[in-house]
VOKE-422179 format. One line per 3 residues: for each residue x, y, z of N, C-alpha, C. Coordinates in steps of 0.02 Angstrom, whole numbers, padded with zeros to 5 digits. Each point is the difference from the previous one (the first is absolute). Layout:
N
X/Y/Z/X/Y/Z/X/Y/Z | ... $
//
This chain:
311
-00825/-00411/-00089/-00013/00018/-00069/00056/00049/-00003 | 00017/-00009/-00079/00079/00059/-00017/-00056/00027/-00075 | 00017/00038/-00011/-00018/00037/-00051/00056/00009/-00053 $
-00053/00001/-00073/00059/00012/-00066/-00015/00058/-00043 | 00042/00036/-00016/00003/00066/-00034/00003/00005/-00089 | -00035/-00002/00000/-00011/-00003/-00082/00013/00081/-00033 $
00001/00004/-00057/00002/00049/-00041/00064/00061/00021 | 00057/-00024/00012/00052/00040/00038/00040/00052/-00040 | -00024/00071/00029/00043/00044/-00038/00045/00045/00072 $
00060/-00011/-00040/00036/00024/00057/00009/00059/00019 | 00014/00031/00064/00011/00069/00010/00026/-00005/00060 | 00037/00074/00017/00063/00022/00019/-00020/00047/00060 $
-00013/00018/00046/-00016/00015/00052/00061/00051/00039 | -00020/00086/-00003/00045/00018/00035/00060/-00016/00043 | 00052/-00001/00001/00032/-00014/00072/00054/00050/00007 $
00004/00034/00049/00070/00046/00008/00063/-00026/00031 | 00050/-00002/-00049/00062/-00018/00027/00047/00059/00008 | 00032/-00013/00037/00044/00078/00024/-00037/00047/00008 $
00015/00038/-00019/-00025/00091/-00012/-00102/-00027/00031 | -00024/00038/00033/-00073/00000/00013/-00024/00064/00006 | -00072/-00010/00001/-00034/00056/00022/-00032/-00017/00051 $
00018/00045/00060/-00057/00011/00062/-00070/-00016/00007 | -00026/00004/-00058/-00097/00020/00001/00010/-00021/-00065 | -00072/-00056/-00036/-00003/00009/-00064/-00052/00053/-00039 $
-00032/00046/00048/-00039/00050/-00012/00000/00073/00004 | 00031/00024/-00012/-00010/00091/00007/-00057/00033/-00034 | -00022/00042/00062/-00070/00060/-00019/00020/00044/00002 $
00002/00059/-00042/-00014/00092/00008/-00034/00053/-00028 | 00008/00055/00009/-00065/00026/-00044/00031/00047/-00030 | -00032/00025/-00066/00033/00062/-00047/-00068/00049/-00022 $
00016/00033/00001/-00032/00074/-00019/00003/00005/-00075 | -00042/00019/-00056/00010/00012/-00076/00024/00047/-00018 | -00002/00051/00056/00069/00071/-00035/00053/-00006/00042 $
00038/-00058/00023/00050/-00003/00004/00066/-00004/-00019 | 00037/00031/-00004/00059/00033/-00053/00069/-00062/-00012 | 00028/00003/-00060/00022/-00055/-00014/00074/-00009/00044 $
00007/-00045/00018/00071/00002/00044/-00032/-00015/00074 | -00068/-00003/00020/-00021/00015/00057/00033/-00075/00020 | 00047/-00021/00070/-00009/-00047/00012/-00066/-00046/00055 $
-00042/-00051/-00030/-00036/-00032/00019/00000/-00055/00050 | 00071/-00043/-00001/-00001/-00037/00056/00082/-00057/00001 | 00004/-00005/00047/00074/-00033/00016/00001/-00058/00009 $
00033/-00047/-00029/-00003/-00078/00004/00065/-00028/00024 | 00009/-00038/00046/00059/-00017/00035/00000/-00076/-00019 | 00062/-00021/-00007/00021/-00079/-00002/00024/-00010/00052 $
00002/-00066/00014/00027/-00035/00054/00073/-00046/-00034 | 00038/-00015/00022/00061/-00048/-00016/00012/-00063/00026 | 00013/-00054/-00023/-00013/-00055/00010/00091/-00018/00024 $
00041/00060/-00021/00081/-00008/00017/00031/00069/00016 | 00037/00009/00004/00038/00087/00015/00011/00015/-00064 | 00037/-00056/-00059/00014/00025/-00057/-00043/00027/-00058 $
-00055/-00029/00011/-00048/00015/-00041/-00013/00086/-00011 | -00007/00009/-00066/-00030/00071/-00032/-00062/00010/-00035 | -00039/00020/00050/-00078/00004/-00043/-00005/00043/-00052 $
-00039/-00013/-00055/-00011/00033/-00054/-00095/00003/-00012 | -00027/00045/-00026/-00068/00001/00012/-00040/00034/-00067 | -00024/-00051/-00012/-00038/00019/-00075/-00079/00015/-00004 $
-00011/00041/-00038/-00078/-00014/-00009/-00032/-00042/-00064 | -00050/-00035/-00006/-00029/-00029/-00034/-00023/00046/-00064 | -00002/00000/-00079/-00009/00052/-00047/-00089/-00026/00000 $
-00043/-00028/00046/-00067/-00005/-00008/-00047/00042/00053 | -00051/00014/-00011/-00047/00025/00055/-00066/-00015/00017 | -00011/-00013/00056/-00097/-00020/00009/-00035/00019/-00006 $
-00044/00036/-00044/-00038/00038/00011/-00069/-00028/-00004 | -00055/00012/00038/-00077/-00044/00000/00034/-00078/-00021 | 00039/-00013/00018/00010/-00098/-00004/00030/00005/-00077 $
00022/00035/-00032/00022/00008/-00063/00073/00001/-00007 | 00047/-00019/-00030/00064/00034/-00010/00019/00027/-00047 | 00034/00079/00013/00015/00027/-00062/00072/00046/00027 $
00028/00039/-00053/00067/00000/-00009/00000/00049/00059 | 00063/-00008/00051/00015/00055/00046/00026/00072/-00017 | -00030/00048/-00007/00069/00061/-00039/00001/00051/00095 $
-00032/-00024/00038/-00020/00049/00057/00062/00004/00060 | 00024/-00068/00018/00045/-00008/00060/00042/-00028/-00030 | 00061/00011/00039/00060/-00020/-00007/00039/-00017/00090 $
00042/-00055/-00011/00044/-00008/00074/00094/-00001/-00030 | 00011/00048/00069/00072/00010/00000/00029/-00086/00000 | 00033/-00017/-00048/00051/-00066/00022/00018/-00002/00039 $
00063/00036/00034/00017/-00008/00067/-00010/00021/00068 | -00069/00014/-00002/-00032/00038/00070/-00069/-00032/00001 | -00033/-00011/-00056/-00081/-00031/00017/-00044/00057/00006 $
00022/00069/-00025/-00046/00045/00007/-00059/00016/-00069 | -00056/-00022/00038/-00043/00011/-00068/-00024/00069/-00010 | -00002/00019/-00064/-00018/00077/00008/-00039/00005/-00068 $
-00035/00059/-00021/-00026/00022/-00057/00030/00011/-00062 | -00006/-00041/-00029/00046/00022/-00086/-00051/00061/-00037 | -00055/-00016/-00006/-00056/00056/-00053/-00052/00006/00043 $
-00034/00064/-00019/-00059/00015/00046/-00062/-00030/-00010 | -00031/-00028/00046/-00078/-00017/-00019/-00034/00036/-00015 | 00006/00081/00021/-00065/00040/-00029/00005/00011/-00070 $
00067/-00006/-00036/-00011/00001/-00084/-00014/-00035/-00032 | -00011/-00085/00044/-00036/-00026/-00050/-00068/-00030/00039 | -00037/00044/00035/-00054/-00018/00017/-00059/-00013/-00076 $
00030/00010/-00044/-00031/-00001/-00069/00010/-00079/-00048 | 00065/-00031/00035/00031/-00044/-00036/00004/-00058/00040 | -00035/-00032/00047/-00008/-00036/00042/-00035/-00056/-00044 $
00005/-00055/-00004/00017/-00061/-00054/-00087/-00013/00038 | -00014/00001/00079/-00065/-00050/00014/-00043/00061/00036 | -00069/00017/-00013/-00026/00027/00034/-00013/00103/-00007 $
00057/00009/-00051/-00008/00063/00008/00051/00051/00030 | 00000/-00011/00070/00023/00045/00037/00017/-00050/00072 | 00059/00068/00037/00009/-00045/00060/-00048/-00014/00038 $
-00060/00027/00004/-00041/-00013/00044/-00062/-00043/00011 | 00019/-00033/-00067/-00039/-00052/-00022/00049/-00059/00017 | 00066/-00020/00024/00064/-00051/00013/00028/00038/00036 $
-00032/00005/00060/00035/00045/00062/00059/-00049/00025 | 00027/-00061/-00015/00057/-00047/00042/00014/-00021/-00077 | 00086/-00013/-00006/00015/-00011/-00045/00081/-00034/00030 $
00005/-00064/-00022/00063/-00042/00019/00064/-00032/-00048 | 00043/-00002/00044/00073/-00007/-00056/00030/-00038/00043 | 00065/-00045/-00040/00036/-00041/00057/00083/00025/-00017 $
00038/-00003/00062/00071/00020/00024/00038/-00073/-00001 | 00057/-00019/-00015/00024/-00057/00013/00077/00022/00011 | 00035/-00050/00028/00076/00006/00022/00028/-00022/-00041 $
00063/-00006/-00005/00060/-00037/-00041/00070/00027/00054 | 00042/-00056/00004/00067/00000/00007/00069/00024/-00020 | -00041/00017/-00064/00051/00008/-00063/-00034/00089/-00036 $
00040/00008/-00017/-00028/00082/-00049/-00046/-00016/-00054 | -00057/00032/00000/-00052/-00012/-00041/00005/-00005/-00097 | -00020/-00054/-00024/00024/-00011/-00060/-00064/00060/-00055 $
-00066/-00020/00042/-00042/00025/-00018/-00053/-00054/-00044 | 00009/-00067/00019/-00050/-00054/-00023/-00018/-00036/00036 | 00017/00020/00071/-00020/-00060/00047/-00076/00019/00024 $
-00038/00041/-00027/-00077/-00007/00001/-00038/00028/-00056 | -00020/-00050/-00053/-00025/00036/-00061/-00067/-00015/00001 | -00025/00053/-00056/-00063/00018/00009/-00038/-00090/-00020 $
-00044/-00006/00020/-00028/-00060/00032/-00093/00010/-00006 | -00049/-00045/-00005/-00057/00008/00007/-00022/00010/00090 | -00032/00020/00009/-00034/-00019/00067/-00012/-00066/00051 $
-00009/-00026/-00054/-00009/-00072/00010/00051/-00064/00026 | 00066/00021/-00042/00058/-00030/00013/00038/00032/00035 | -00006/00058/00043/00047/00042/00009/00035/-00029/00083 $
-00027/-00027/00035/00029/-00026/00051/00048/-00050/-00021 | -00024/-00055/-00044/00068/-00022/-00014/00038/00006/-00051 | 00008/00059/-00024/00051/00030/-00037/00045/00035/00060 $
-00029/00016/00052/00053/00033/00061/00010/-00045/00055 | -00009/-00073/-00029/00011/-00049/00050/00073/00008/00004 | 00054/00016/-00046/00073/00001/00022/00035/00055/00030 $
-00051/00055/00028/-00006/00048/00036/-00006/00019/00063 | 00040/00022/00037/-00044/00049/00078/-00049/00058/-00040 | -00056/-00015/00021/-00033/00058/-00013/-00036/00028/00041 $
-00021/00061/-00021/-00071/00020/00068/-00044/00032/-00048 | -00067/-00010/00027/-00052/00047/-00055/-00005/00060/00051 | 00011/00068/-00041/-00032/00058/00013/-00064/00044/00012 $
-00055/00000/00017/-00041/00033/-00004/-00033/00096/00009 | -00010/00024/-00063/-00016/00067/00027/-00082/00022/-00009 | -00007/00035/00057/-00061/00021/-00011/00002/00090/-00020 $
-00020/-00005/-00058/-00016/00076/-00043/-00049/00040/00052 | 00033/00057/00003/-00066/00043/00042/-00018/00043/-00056 | -00048/00004/-00037/-00036/00043/-00047/-00004/00081/00053 $
00038/00035/00035/-00001/00073/00003/00070/00025/-00004 | -00009/00044/00012/00045/00074/-00015/00052/-00025/00075 | 00061/00001/00011/00040/-00002/00028/00005/00052/00042 $
00022/00053/-00027/00039/00060/00028/-00089/00041/00028 | -00069/-00016/00011/-00035/00030/00010/-00001/00021/00092 | 00043/-00021/00022/00013/-00016/00076/-00067/-00009/00033 $
-00039/-00026/-00026/-00063/-00024/00062/00015/-00036/00030 | -00039/00010/00061/00008/-00057/00053/-00021/-00062/-00023 | 00068/-00059/-00008/-00009/-00049/-00047/-00008/-00071/00074 $
-00042/-00046/-00040/00002/-00051/00062/00075/-00019/00022 | -00002/-00008/00062/00046/-00036/00040/00017/-00060/-00022 | -00024/-00038/-00030/00005/-00050/-00028/00047/-00014/-00080 $
-00016/00077/-00026/00037/-00001/-00052/00058/00037/00000 | 00006/00038/00059/00081/00030/00017/00032/-00060/00046 | -00003/-00029/00052/00055/-00050/00036/00011/-00054/-00037 $
-00053/-00038/00001/00029/-00077/-00045/-00060/-00022/-00052 | 00048/00010/-00052/-00042/-00043/-00042/-00029/-00065/-00009 | 00061/-00024/00038/00002/-00063/00009/-00018/-00027/00063 $
-00053/-00046/00043/-00012/-00001/00083/00037/-00078/00006 | 00014/-00025/-00033/00008/-00084/00005/00079/00007/-00011 | 00025/00006/00052/00086/00034/00016/00017/-00077/00033 $
00016/-00038/-00066/00003/-00100/00045/00064/-00022/-00057 | 00047/00011/00018/00085/-00020/-00029/00023/-00084/00023 | 00021/-00026/-00031/00029/-00065/-00003/00084/-00008/-00006 $
00035/-00003/00045/00081/-00032/00014/00016/-00046/-00003 | 00043/-00026/-00011/00024/-00077/-00001/00062/00008/00056 | -00004/-00051/00030/00045/-00014/00053/00070/-00005/-00008 $
00053/00042/00035/00068/-00043/-00025/00029/00052/-00062 | -00045/00052/-00011/00015/00033/-00053/00055/00077/00014 | 00035/00037/-00038/00030/00044/00034/-00052/00064/-00010 $
00035/00060/00056/-00069/00051/00015/-00005/00027/-00051 | -00047/00053/00003/-00009/00063/-00062/-00082/00017/00005 | 00010/00086/-00035/-00064/00021/00003/-00044/-00037/-00040 $
-00049/-00004/00016/-00070/-00046/-00015/-00077/00039/-00017 | -00008/00056/00025/-00061/00066/-00022/00024/00064/00014 | -00024/00025/-00048/00012/00103/00020/-00082/00013/-00026 $
-00005/00026/00057/-00073/00047/00018/00008/00066/-00054 | -00041/00021/-00032/00011/00030/-00061/-00065/00081/00016 | 00025/00059/-00002/-00015/00046/00009/-00062/00005/-00066 $
-00042/00042/00030/-00056/-00001/-00071/00011/00053/-00039 | 00012/00011/-00062/00009/00046/-00055/-00036/00066/00026 | -00088/-00004/00018/-00034/00041/00040/00015/00056/00055 $
00075/-00035/00010/00026/00056/00073/00047/00062/-00038 | 00017/-00023/-00073/00062/00040/-00005/-00039/00088/-00022 | -00058/00004/-00049/-00035/00072/-00019/-00042/00018/00055 $
00005/-00040/00061/-00055/00015/00047/00044/00021/00047 | 00023/00067/00015/00040/00032/00069/-00048/-00009/00082 | -00074/-00033/-00013/-00043/00013/00052/-00017/-00055/00027 $
00062/-00047/-00039/-00025/-00093/00021/00088/-00010/00017 | 00006/-00028/00057/00065/-00038/00010/-00009/-00086/00028 | 00036/-00033/-00016/-00013/-00054/00024/00085/-00046/00017 $
-00013/-00050/00055/00072/-00025/00024/-00027/-00059/-00003 | 00039/-00064/00005/00024/-00068/00033/00035/-00008/00026 | -00025/-00067/00056/00050/-00039/00035/-00026/-00043/00007 $
00042/-00050/00020/-00013/-00072/00001/00023/-00025/00083 | -00060/-00011/00035/00019/-00014/00064/00019/-00081/00010 | 00035/-00017/00053/00038/-00085/00003/00032/00023/00070 $
00000/-00057/00009/00031/-00015/00078/00062/00012/-00015 | 00044/00011/00048/00075/00022/-00013/00054/-00083/-00004 | -00053/-00043/00029/00048/-00077/-00008/-00016/-00030/-00067 $
-00047/00035/-00049/-00006/-00043/-00050/00056/00001/-00082 | 00000/-00021/-00020/00075/00004/-00043/-00043/00043/-00075 | -00017/00065/00024/-00036/00045/-00056/00030/00067/00013 $
00008/00011/-00030/-00007/00103/00004/-00018/00035/-00065 | -00032/00050/00024/-00033/00049/-00041/00051/00068/-00010 | 00039/00010/-00069/00044/00067/00014/-00054/00056/-00052 $
-00007/00056/00044/-00048/00072/-00002/00002/00013/-00073 | 00072/00023/-00026/00033/00035/-00043/-00046/-00053/-00070 | 00015/-00053/-00005/00005/-00047/-00062/-00084/-00013/00000 $
-00019/00002/00064/-00056/-00032/00014/-00004/-00088/-00018 | 00042/-00045/00010/00002/-00052/-00027/00007/-00037/00068 | -00043/-00067/00001/00018/-00051/00051/00038/-00062/-00023 $
00052/-00012/00034/00048/-00050/00011/-00007/-00054/00051 | 00004/-00079/-00021/00031/-00039/00037/00090/00027/00018 | 00021/-00020/00068/00049/00032/00019/00054/-00076/00009 $
-00042/-00051/-00004/00046/-00060/00013/-00043/-00075/-00035 | 00037/-00050/00000/-00020/-00038/-00032/-00061/-00056/00045 | -00043/00007/-00020/-00066/-00039/00048/00001/-00069/00006 $
-00025/-00032/00050/00006/-00076/00003/-00085/-00007/00028 | -00019/-00049/-00032/-00066/-00014/-00002/-00036/-00028/00043 | 00063/-00054/00032/-00006/-00078/00053/-00004/00055/00077 $
00020/00071/-00008/00009/00040/00035/-00072/00048/00014 | -00021/00036/-00061/-00053/00035/-00005/-00033/-00007/-00066 | -00057/00005/-00018/-00041/-00026/-00053/-00019/00089/-00029 $
-00029/00036/00061/-00037/00031/-00024/00018/00075/00039 | 00014/00050/-00061/00012/00064/00048/-00056/00060/-00014 | -00028/00037/00035/-00040/00049/00000/00017/00090/00023 $
00003/00030/-00066/00053/00077/00020/-00078/00033/-00011 | -00004/00066/00021/-00056/00053/-00013/00028/00047/-00051 | -00038/00021/-00067/00014/00065/-00028/-00049/00048/00020 $
00038/00071/00008/-00023/00039/00009/-00033/00064/-00021 | -00042/00033/-00042/00029/00049/-00040/-00056/00049/00038 | 00031/00078/-00004/-00014/00053/00026/-00039/00039/-00041 $
-00045/00043/-00002/-00020/00043/-00053/-00016/00072/00048 | 00034/00032/-00018/-00032/00087/00037/00008/00034/-00078 | -00069/00032/00026/-00043/00032/-00046/-00017/00088/00042 $
00044/00031/00003/00011/00066/00035/-00010/-00024/00074 | -00050/00012/00041/00010/-00026/00054/-00025/-00054/00018 | -00026/-00053/-00030/-00043/-00034/00005/00049/-00057/-00044 $
00009/-00049/00084/00040/-00061/-00016/-00041/-00077/-00008 | 00014/-00037/-00055/-00019/-00076/00008/00054/-00042/-00014 | -00019/-00063/00042/00052/-00056/-00002/-00042/-00049/-00022 $
00046/-00057/-00041/-00042/-00049/-00035/00061/-00050/00019 | -00017/-00063/00038/00030/-00059/-00002/-00011/-00055/-00026 | 00042/-00031/-00017/00016/-00069/-00044/00037/-00055/00011 $
-00012/-00058/00023/00047/-00050/00018/00054/-00033/-00064 | 00040/00023/00010/00061/-00041/-00041/00016/-00058/00019 | -00005/-00059/-00036/00010/-00056/00009/00059/-00034/-00011 $
00034/-00056/00033/00055/-00025/-00046/-00013/-00066/00028 | -00011/-00075/-00040/00008/-00040/-00016/00066/-00042/-00011 | 00024/-00043/00030/00083/-00035/-00004/-00024/-00047/-00051 $
00036/-00010/-00076/-00007/-00065/-00004/00041/-00048/00011 | -00009/-00078/00006/00044/-00048/00013/00028/-00017/-00046 | 00078/-00017/00027/00059/-00024/-00066/00001/-00083/00006 $
-00039/-00008/00047/00005/-00079/00011/00085/-00037/00009 | 00028/00060/00065/00063/-00038/-00021/00008/-00025/00074 | -00031/-00039/00030/-00022/-00037/00069/-00003/-00084/-00023 $
00042/-00035/00023/00000/-00050/-00019/-00029/-00043/00031 | -00066/-00073/-00031/-00046/-00016/00030/00013/-00026/00053 | -00027/-00023/00053/00010/-00030/00057/-00038/-00038/00044 $
-00015/-00039/00038/-00052/-00066/00052/00010/00042/00054 | -00051/00011/00022/-00005/00021/00087/00022/-00061/00052 | 00016/-00055/-00050/00014/-00062/00055/00072/00005/00011 $
00034/00048/-00046/00080/-00019/00004/00015/-00045/-00039 | -00027/-00051/-00033/00031/-00051/-00045/-00021/00037/-00081 | 00026/-00045/-00033/-00018/00020/-00063/-00063/-00052/-00056 $
-00028/-00055/00057/-00056/-00033/-00035/-00048/00025/00048 | -00067/-00034/-00047/-00063/00034/00040/-00039/-00047/-00046 | -00058/-00008/00033/-00057/-00060/-00043/-00055/00044/-00054 $
-00011/-00031/-00051/-00058/00059/-00032/-00036/-00037/-00015 | -00085/00025/-00008/-00050/-00047/00011/-00043/00016/-00080 | 00015/-00005/-00068/-00029/00008/-00055/-00071/00012/-00013 $
-00076/00022/-00006/-00044/-00013/-00012/-00033/00037/-00068 | -00044/-00047/-00035/-00035/00011/-00045/-00069/00027/-00003 | -00026/00046/-00016/-00074/00022/-00007/-00029/-00029/-00076 $
-00066/-00020/-00020/-00026/00008/-00051/-00018/00062/-00036 | 00023/00055/-00022/-00034/00065/-00004/00010/00017/-00080 | -00039/00041/-00007/00001/00005/-00069/00036/00102/00004 $
00059/-00006/-00049/00034/00080/00007/-00004/00032/-00068 | -00007/00046/-00005/-00001/00043/-00052/00051/00056/00007 | 00046/00002/-00043/00044/00053/00012/00011/00052/-00059 $
00000/00065/00021/-00004/00059/-00043/00055/00025/00000 | 00050/00013/-00049/00054/00042/00002/00014/00071/-00039 | 00024/00045/00035/-00027/00068/-00025/00079/00050/-00043 $
-00029/-00059/-00051/00071/00041/-00053/-00031/-00013/-00071 | 00030/00032/-00042/-00013/00003/-00056/-00025/-00066/-00041 | -00047/-00055/-00027/00016/-00048/-00032/-00079/-00039/00036 $
-00041/-00055/-00023/-00025/-00040/00027/00014/-00057/00022 | -00023/-00029/00049/00017/-00041/00031/-00052/-00055/00045 | 00003/-00054/-00024/-00069/-00035/00002/00007/-00056/00052 $
-00017/-00011/00036/00012/-00035/00068/-00049/-00058/00023 | 00020/-00057/00002/-00080/-00045/00001/00032/-00043/00035 | -00040/-00041/00058/00001/-00032/00047/00020/-00053/-00016 $
00054/-00043/00041/-00004/-00086/-00031/-00007/-00038/00073 | -00018/-00063/00006/-00016/-00036/00031/00065/-00020/00031 | -00016/-00004/00072/00045/00015/00055/00041/-00054/-00012 $
00084/-00013/00042/00029/-00041/00002/-00043/-00038/00048 | 00030/-00078/00017/-00030/-00043/00046/00044/00040/00078 | -00025/-00004/00049/00010/00037/00050/-00052/-00013/00045 $
00002/00013/00073/-00045/00008/00044/-00054/00048/-00003 | -00051/00000/00013/-00046/00054/-00022/-00052/00010/-00049 $
//
């Protein structure tokens, strides 16, 4: 049986050529009283070739309770990928377009993207949420989700370890094989440590010395030190460790840091019998198949009687 598709609406899916993000989603915490200029998150890009130069941009919209609104609060440095606070959240508690307070909308999200050329300002235009992904299809992009903590950062009360160490416990990354080495993640000290003299936080990444990864304690960045080969190894597991010292008390939290090597399809096909000839048997089965495609537009998929064949 074969199927025919009617009422086709063409849609482009995001495909990252050249520069790419080692992950598609990032998460971090933010307090409502953090000051303008506070660094929130550093995002890295990996290169397809040594000659490429990464330029980071941020889309002009922000998602609050599933609605798109103008982003007045966050900015990204074009040359470094550092996301920081552009405008105080605390001053806008009565101006939030949905819910009336940050307590009612504890999560917000926006998108960042990559370009190999200096930004022109029109790479990511204001669009409705319905068509958002389609309009980003020509860009390498990632989603940043911030959990807004409606509490005073400077209170210095004993916070939850989960708020201090790892806002995002899913430290999973994808690195393309046969590509240049470079940093792909940076651990970020929480801003709560700055005004609290009794709290000290440190990080390290634990990995076997034979693995092609290195953690720089001064910059708190993790880098791949050489090109990877998926045929040799597909997955690596490191361990990110956070130590919180509060007076004489010391607490440690550990989170797996996982790296998956993406296949470049650099191996030509071959047959195990050592020849370039093999027999193949094609079988048909009479089944009705319905397919639904996850992109803007409507697809109507109808079954068609099967072609003549066995089964």
